[in-house]
Structure formats: C-alpha cells, structure tokens
N, C-alpha and C positions, 0 to 999 in steps of 0.2 A: 354232318354236312347238311346245310339247308340250301335249298334254290329259292331265291328270292325274285319275285316278278312285279315291279313297279308297271302300273298300266294306266295309260292317260290318253288324252287327245289334245289337238291343237287345230285351230281354224285354218291353218296353213293347209290341211288336207282338202279343204273346201276349194281350193284355187282350181280353175278349169285346166284339166290335163295333167294335174299333179297326182290325185288320187284314183285309184282303180275303182273306187266307188262312186265316181262322179255322177252317175246316172240317178243315184239315190241317196243324197248325203244324210238324209234321216235314217238310213239303215247303216251307213258306214260308221256313223258315231257309236253303234252298238258293238262293232266288231272287237275291240279290246275286251268288253264285258263277256262276249261269247268266248274269247279266247281263254280268259282266266276260268270259266265255267268248264270248257273242255279239259284244261289242265287239271282242274280239281275234281270233276265229275265224270270226265270221259265224254261229255256232250253238252250242248247248251240246254239251259233248264229255264232262265228267265228271259235271256236275250233272244230276240225273234229272228236271228240271222244264224246261218252256218256259213263261215268264212271259207268259201271255195271259189276258184276261178271258173270262167265258161269252159275251159278245155278240161277241167277235172283236177286241178292242183289244189289240194286243201291247205289250209293254214298251217304253219309250221308247229302250232299247238298240238296238231295231231300226232306229229313226230314225238314232240316232248312228252305227251301223254303216253304213248307207247312205250318209250323208255322207262317212264315211271311204273308202268305196269309190269315190266320186266324185272327192274333192279330195285324199285321202291327208293324213295327219298322224301324228306320233309319238304314242304312248299308252304311259303307265305307270300300272299299277295297284298301289294301296297297300292292304295288309291292315290295315283299320281296326276290326278286330273281328269277322272272319267267323267264323260259327258251323260251317260246313262248308268243306271243301277245295275248291279250283278248279283246274282245269287250265291256266289262264291264269298267266303269270310275274307275281309280286308283289313288291313292296318290304315287308319284314317290319319293322315297328317295334315289335313285342311288345305289340300292342293286343289285349285281351281283348274278348268281347262285353260289350254294357251291360246292366245289371240295369234291372228294372221301375222306372220313375220313381216309383212309390208306395212303393219301399223308401226307407229313410233316406239311402242314397246310391245314385245310379244309376251313376256312374262314379268309383269310389274313387280311381283313380290318374290323375285328369283333368289334373293339374299334371305329371306325369311324362310322359304321352302328348303334351301340348302341347310340352314341352321337346324331346322326341325329334323330333317332327314339325317343330318349329322349326328344329333343327339340320340336318334333311334339306332343308328349304326354302332354308335360306342357301347349301347346297352345289349347288344346282342350276345347270346350266350354260346355262340358257335365257335368251333375252332376253323372251320372252312365255310366260305360263303360263295355261291354261284349266282350272280346277279343277271337277270335278263331284263327285257322290256317288250312291250307292246304298244305302239302308238303310230296310227296312220299319220302319213306325211313325215315320218321321222327322218328319212334320209335326205329331205330338202332342209330340214332345220339342221341336220348334222353338216351339211354342205355349208350352210350360213356360218355355223359356229367355226368351223375349219377355216374359212376365208376370212372372217372377222379377226381371228387370232393370228392370222398371217401364216398359216401352215398349210404345206402342199397336200394333195390328197383328193382322190374322186370317191364319190359315193356310189354304192350299188343300187340295184333295182330288182322288183319282182319279175321282170320281163327279160327275156333274152337280149332284147334291144333296148339298151338303158337311154331314157330321155334326159341325158345329162345337160344338154344345151337348155332345156326348157327349165331346169333346175336352176342352172346358172342364171338366166334371166331374172327369175323370181328372186334369187339371192341379190343380184345388182340391185333390183327395185327395194328390197327389204334394207340393204346397206344405206341406200339413198334416203328412205323414209326416216332412218335413225341418225342422217347426217354423219355416216360413217364411209370409210374406204377400207379396203382389204389391208388387214394388218393394224388397224387402228385399236384394237382391243388387246393387243399383245400383254401378257401378263395381267390381264383383267378378265378372269373367267366368269365371274358372276356377272359382270356387265355385258359380256357377250350372250349369256343366256338371256338377260334381261331384254336385249334389243333383238336378237335374231334366233333364239333357242326355243325350246318347248320345256313344259314342267316336268317331263319325264327325265330329262337330261339333269335338271337341278336335283331331283330326287335320287337318280342313281349315284350321282357324283358325290352328293351329300352323305348317303349311306355308306358308300365305298371308302370315302374319307375317314368317316367315324370308325368303320370297322378295322380298317388298316392301321389307325391311330391306337386301337385296342389290341392289336397284335393278331387280328384275325387273318387268315389267308383268303385273299379276295381274288375270284376270277370273274371277268366281265365276259358275259356269254352272249356273243352276238358278232356282227361283222363291222361294216364301216360306221354305223352309229356308235358301237362301243369303241371304235377309234376316236371318235369325237369326244366322248366321255373321258377316255384315258389323257387325251389332250387337254381338257379342262382340268383334270387333276394335276398334270405336270405344270400347268400355267398357274396353278393355285400352291405351287411349291410342295406339292405331295410327292415324295420321292421313294415311298416304300416299295418294295417289290410288288409288281402287279402283273397278271396275266390276262390273256385275251384268248378265247376258245371260240372257234368258228367252224364253219362247215367247208368241205372241198368245193362246194358250189360257189361260195364267195371267192376262195382261192382262184378257181378257174377263170372267174371273170376279171379279178383284181391283178392276177399274175403276181410278179415280184414286187408290185407296189405295196401290197399288204405287209409282206415281211420287211420291207424297207421302212415303212413308217412306224412298226411295231419296234425295229431296232432303234429307230431315232428316239421313240418314246421310252426306251429301255423297259419293254414289256416282253415277256414271254408269249409265244404265240403257238397255240395247239390247233391243228386243223385236223378234222376227222371226217373220213369218207364213210358213209353208212352202207355203201355197196348196193345203191338202189338199182345199179344196172345190171345186177344179176337176176332180177326178177322180171317177169312179164306182167306188170302191174301198172295201169295207166298212171295214177298218182305218182308213183315212182318215177316213171318215164318224164312226167312233166317237170320234176326236180332236175333230172339229168339233163333237160333241154334249156335249163336255165330260167325256170319260173321259181318264184319264192325265195329260194336260196338259204334264207336264214330268218330268225326272229323267234320270238317267245322262248328264248333261251335254248333254242334247238342245239346250236354247236356245243354249248356248255354240257347239255344232258348227254349228247352223244359222246362226249369226252369221259363221261362216267362209266360208259359200258365196258365191263371187263372183256378181256380177249376171249374169243369164242362165242361171245353172247349176241353179236350183231345180228346173225341169222335170226335169233329169237326176236329181236326188236323188228327186224322187217316183217315177220309174220304177225306180230302184234300190231303194227302199223296198218296191215291189210284189215285186221279185226277193227280197229279203230274207225277206219274209213267206212267200213260197211255199217258199223253203228251209226255213224254220221249221215248215212243215206248216200254215200259216194261209192258206188258199186264197182268202179273201175273201167267202165266201158269208155271207148275212145269216142268223145263227143265232138272233137275237132274244135275249131275257133269260134264256131257260131252256136250257141246253146239253143237258140230257138224258142218257141212259145211255152214249151212244156219243161223249161229248165228248172231244175230244183236248187241251183246255186244262188247264193246270195253274195253279199259284198264280200270282196277279197281285198283288204288294205291293212292287214293286221300286225305288221311286223317292221323289223328294222330295215329290211330292204324291199319295202312293199310299195313304194311310190311308182306311178306308171302313167302311161297316157292311153291306156284302154278304157273301153266303156262298156263294161259287161251289162247283160240283162239281169236284173235284180228281181227275186221273187220271194217275199217274206213268208211264203206258205210252203217251204220246202220241208223235206222229210226229216224234221229234226224235232227234239222235244218242245212241246208247247212252253 
C-alpha cells in the first residue's frame, strides 16, 4: 500500500477572503511544501512556515504524520504545481501552479497534466493506493468544478463557520470569465478543470484513472475536494469501483449530503473518528470544534489504523505537535505579537475568511 500526495498551488488562494493566509500570501504559497516535509520528515526542513492556525490548530499533515509514525506506510509526493521548492523528494510531472479561476483559463494545460498523470498512474506497482492532496484554495476550485459540471453539493471549510457564500460569488465570477453557466461542462471533465479547476485536481484525477485502469484499488483520501475529483472521474466515464475516505469532522459539517453524493457517484465512503474528544489537548479540541477537518490524506491515513491503535495515534499526534512547537496551550482567537504560528491554508478543506497573524520566525526547523 502506498499513500500518494499530490501537492500544488493555485492563485485562487490569493483572492481576498478566500485563503486563511491572506495577510501574507508569500508565506501561504510555502504551505504545501511544508505539509509534504512534515509528512516525510516530521517537521518542516526547507519551508519557512509551520502551518497552524492562530488558535492552535495544526495542519492535518501533523495527523497524517502521526499515523505514519504508528503504523508506517510508503509515501510518494507528486509535484502538482508547487510554487515553492520542498526538501521532500517529489515526482515531477511538469505541472505549473494554477491561475486564478476568475481568469479565462485556470489550468490551460489541464489535458496534458491529466495525460502525464494517467501514464504515471498506470505504471505504479502497488495493489492499493491512497491518494490525498494539499492545495490552498482547493475547496473553492472544487465548488467551481461541481458547479460547472452541473452537480449539486457544497464544499467544506477549515473554520466552524463556512464562508460558502463568498466562495459561491467567486465561482460565479469565474464562470462568467470563462463564458460558462452552471452545468455547461457536463461530460467535459478536462474542460471544467481548464476553466475553473486547479492543477492538483488534474493530477489526482489522472493518477486515479490510470491506476484504476491497471486494476489498482484506489481510495481518494479527503473530503469535499475528493468528491469533486470523483465527480470528474465519473464524468470521464471512469466507472471502476472507487472509495472516498474522510474524517468525522467533515461528516459532522456535511451531514447526510456527503453520503448522498457518494451514493450518487457510486463511491464507497469510509468515515473515521480519531477520538480527539477523549484528550485534553488544545490542537485536538480545535479539530473537534470544526477547524481544519481534513486534508493531506488525513482521513485516508486514519482509515488505515488497526482496531485498538487509535489511542497510540493520539499520543503520537501530541508528540508531533510538540516537535512542531505547538505546545497545546489555549491561545484563543488572537495570537498576539509573540505568535509562533504561520500560514494555515494547507488542505482540502482549508479555505476561510480569517486573517491570522503570520510569523516566519516560528519554532520550526530552519
């Protein structure tokens, strides 16, 4: 079994009020690079940020890393449009960062990205593949894709209060810029990515399609962003069995909608509760109150934990947080001048309308 993590960026995350890192976009674009370093090494090494919210909620990369330290699994990172370099080893498919979806073309070479990713997916030697993602602004591009394909569904957020109306306004502007209306791209999945998607979607969809074609068991690890990828695959006439694995935090926000759309897409759904409510640990409490929820293959990694081992994952998560300089004290909503947290917009459900204090000199590896 291999966990595959495509990581990339889109200028959509720079739209005012869309990205939680809006105060310092030059730091935000390092977030996917930091996520993959945390997953690979346990902490950032080259990236100058540690993704954590002002209230003390770390990136889901910390959870996925905790699972990996408990049960171990192979990881491969795919450069799906990184704007900044990373020290983690990556598979280079020649993918560039995505443009603002309000431009006429968000991913001009979507077809070429899909084809290269498909070829990579068909050549993988694994029997089972868990595919995650990390891309700031990704829930907004997911909403754009679902809308242009004419599919119902709402997307999640890293905040307890989802700024969904703000995202809808951005998507409306994006469709207008591409001379599209809702549903115009039905049956045209590559065109929808080109118009209002992001390069990570093209990469994940291509890899998944190629792997499924080769008989590999594929699980899409994530929440509403992976619902968008599954929708792309179904509109591309990929009808092979497909699974989505996410967290109880996404299910708590989405309710029956998540299961309903998975049924419509003929996708098996696995929801895992990590039991964070059982510990007196601030980062865990932040997840329980609705921050972060998912990303960096968190739900997929948690679904791999054997029965009886989740307590060990919670203990290891506390260790990872301490390593990242997140000591677990309750800082509240305002981080103040001495804040150690940096940009937090790392994952599938990480779009928000917050404006955190960003400090590149936090207690992380140089």
